[in-house]
C-alpha positions in Angstrom: 111.9 -18.9 170.5 110.1 -22.0 172.8 110.4 -25.9 173.4 107.6 -28.5 173.7 107.9 -31.5 175.4 106.0 -34.9 175.2 106.7 -38.5 175.9 110.3 -37.6 176.4 110.9 -35.9 173.1 111.5 -32.0 173.2 110.1 -30.0 170.0 111.0 -26.6 168.7 108.5 -23.9 168.6 109.0 -20.9 165.9 106.8 -18.2 164.6 106.4 -17.0 160.9 105.0 -13.4 160.7 104.6 -14.0 157.3 102.3 -16.8 157.5 100.8 -15.7 161.3 101.7 -19.2 162.2 103.8 -21.4 164.8 105.8 -24.1 163.5 108.6 -26.5 164.9 110.1 -29.8 164.6 111.2 -32.5 167.2 115.0 -32.1 168.1 117.3 -35.0 168.1 116.1 -37.3 165.7 119.0 -38.8 163.5 116.8 -40.5 160.7 113.6 -39.1 160.8 112.0 -35.6 160.7 109.1 -34.6 162.3 107.5 -31.1 161.6 104.4 -29.8 163.0 102.4 -26.5 162.9 99.4 -24.2 164.0 98.2 -21.0 164.2 97.9 -21.1 168.1 99.5 -22.1 171.1 96.8 -24.9 171.8 96.8 -26.0 168.0 100.8 -26.3 167.8 100.8 -28.3 171.0 98.1 -30.8 169.5 99.7 -31.2 166.3 103.1 -31.6 168.4 101.8 -34.5 170.5 99.8 -36.1 167.6 103.0 -36.1 165.5 104.9 -37.6 168.1 102.5 -40.2 168.4 102.2 -41.1 164.9 105.9 -41.4 164.7 105.8 -43.8 167.7 103.0 -46.0 166.2 104.7 -46.1 162.9 107.9 -47.3 164.5 106.0 -50.1 166.3 104.4 -51.3 163.1 107.7 -51.4 161.1 109.3 -53.2 164.1 112.0 -50.6 164.6 113.3 -48.7 167.5 112.4 -45.0 167.7 
């Protein structure tokens, strides 16, 4: 359906008619899965950016490359 981009990461955007919500996942990650959701374009964009920031912070704390 669409794509989001933030800090060099790309995420998918899908829509669920059943739930009336958007959802997606960060693309291209080998070992980690990052998902996000929202009920509006603004919400899914914010949740995507928050998920990427959380992922980067977790990698930093563990001392592993993202």
